[in-house]
C-alpha positions as CSV (number, residue, x, y, z in Angstrom):
1,M,60.7,-114.6,53.6
2,C,57.9,-113.0,55.6
3,A,54.6,-111.7,54.3
4,H,51.3,-110.2,55.4
5,V,48.1,-109.9,53.4
6,T,47.8,-106.0,53.3
7,H,51.5,-105.1,53.5
8,K,54.5,-107.4,53.2
9,L,57.5,-107.7,55.3
10,L,59.9,-109.6,53.1
11,A,62.8,-110.2,55.4
12,T,65.2,-112.9,56.3
13,I,66.2,-112.6,59.9
14,F,69.8,-113.4,61.0
15,L,70.2,-113.3,64.7
16,T,73.3,-112.9,66.8
17,L,73.2,-113.4,70.6
18,L,75.4,-110.9,72.3
19,H,76.3,-111.7,75.9
20,G,75.7,-108.9,78.3
21,T,76.5,-108.3,81.9
22,F,75.5,-109.9,85.2
23,Q,72.5,-108.3,86.9
24,G,72.4,-109.8,90.4
25,S,72.8,-113.5,89.8
26,Q,71.4,-113.5,86.3
27,L,73.0,-112.7,82.9
28,T,71.5,-110.2,80.6
29,H,71.7,-110.6,76.9
30,K,71.4,-108.4,73.8
31,I,70.0,-109.8,70.5
32,K,71.2,-108.4,67.2
33,F,68.7,-108.7,64.4
34,T,69.9,-108.4,60.8
35,F,67.4,-108.6,58.0
36,D,66.7,-107.6,54.4
37,Y,63.6,-105.7,53.3
38,D,62.2,-104.8,49.9
39,F,60.8,-101.3,50.0
40,G,59.7,-101.8,46.3
41,V,56.8,-104.0,47.7
42,T,55.7,-101.6,50.5
43,P,57.5,-98.3,50.5
44,A,59.1,-96.5,53.4
45,C,57.0,-93.6,54.8
46,S,58.1,-90.2,53.4
47,P,56.6,-86.8,52.8
48,K,55.1,-88.3,49.6
49,A,54.1,-91.7,51.1
50,K,52.1,-91.1,54.3
51,E,49.6,-94.0,54.5
52,A,50.3,-97.3,52.9
53,C,54.0,-97.3,53.9
54,V,56.4,-98.7,56.5
55,Q,57.0,-96.3,59.4
56,Q,59.2,-98.5,61.5
57,F,60.2,-102.1,62.3
58,N,59.3,-103.7,65.7
59,F,61.1,-106.5,67.4
60,Y,59.5,-109.0,69.8
61,D,60.0,-112.1,71.9
62,I,57.0,-114.2,71.1
63,S,58.1,-117.3,73.0
64,K,54.9,-117.3,75.1
65,G,52.7,-116.6,72.1
66,I,51.8,-113.6,70.0
67,Q,49.2,-112.4,72.5
68,K,51.8,-112.4,75.3
69,R,54.6,-110.9,73.1
70,V,57.3,-108.8,74.7
71,K,58.5,-105.8,72.7
72,L,62.3,-105.7,72.5
73,G,62.6,-102.4,70.5
74,S,61.8,-100.5,67.4
75,L,63.8,-99.1,64.5
76,P,62.8,-96.4,62.0
77,V,63.1,-97.3,58.4
78,P,66.4,-96.3,56.7
79,V,66.3,-92.8,55.3
80,G,65.7,-92.7,51.5
81,A,65.0,-96.5,51.2
82,T,63.1,-97.1,47.9
83,S,64.1,-100.6,46.8
84,F,65.6,-103.8,48.2
85,V,67.8,-103.0,51.3
86,K,70.2,-105.7,52.6
87,G,71.6,-105.8,56.1
88,I,69.2,-103.6,58.1
89,S,70.4,-104.1,61.6
90,F,69.1,-103.6,65.2
91,T,70.5,-104.6,68.5
92,T,68.2,-104.7,71.6
93,E,69.0,-103.2,74.9
94,S,70.2,-105.8,77.6
95,F,67.3,-107.9,78.8
96,L,67.1,-110.8,81.3
97,F,66.1,-113.9,79.3
98,D,65.4,-117.3,80.7
99,S,67.8,-120.0,79.4
100,G,66.6,-122.0,76.4
101,R,65.0,-121.4,73.1
102,H,63.2,-118.2,72.4
103,M,61.1,-117.4,69.3
104,V,61.6,-113.8,68.1
105,A,59.9,-111.9,65.4
106,V,60.1,-108.7,63.3
107,S,57.1,-106.7,62.1
108,A,56.7,-103.8,59.8
109,Q,54.5,-101.1,61.4
110,M,52.3,-98.8,59.3
111,P,51.5,-95.1,60.3
112,N,48.0,-96.2,61.6
113,G,49.7,-98.6,64.1
114,S,48.9,-101.8,62.3
115,E,51.7,-104.4,62.0
116,S,52.6,-107.2,59.7
117,D,51.7,-110.7,60.9
118,L,54.2,-111.7,63.6
119,S,53.8,-115.4,62.8
120,K,55.2,-114.9,59.3
121,C,58.6,-113.5,60.2
122,T,60.2,-115.4,63.0
123,A,63.5,-117.0,64.1
124,I,64.7,-119.0,67.0
125,V,67.6,-117.9,69.3
126,K,69.1,-120.1,72.0
127,I,70.0,-118.4,75.3
128,P,72.7,-120.3,77.3
């Protein structure tokens, strides 16, 4: 479970490493994030909820620290989500990753640009 003081990202991240293609002499990879989120805690943005709401989810590689994070992509909230949603899924574009362990994270972004605490919702993926 992942949480933040002002808004909560309650998610369990399941990761799948998808092998990509060769780019020069290096292999690119895609990472598939699958997670659950409870919109009953912090609602999805809508015409009625415009401030204290989740606008989108952001995905990062934070292996070199949160200050040096690398954004892997974003996903808008599911349309009409109002309660617990299982199996929200996002697959990154192909990226060149160094071999080894990488720490990845998901954040919930509010309309004002603030995000949930990246250190509270992380997982490790191993790149061959």
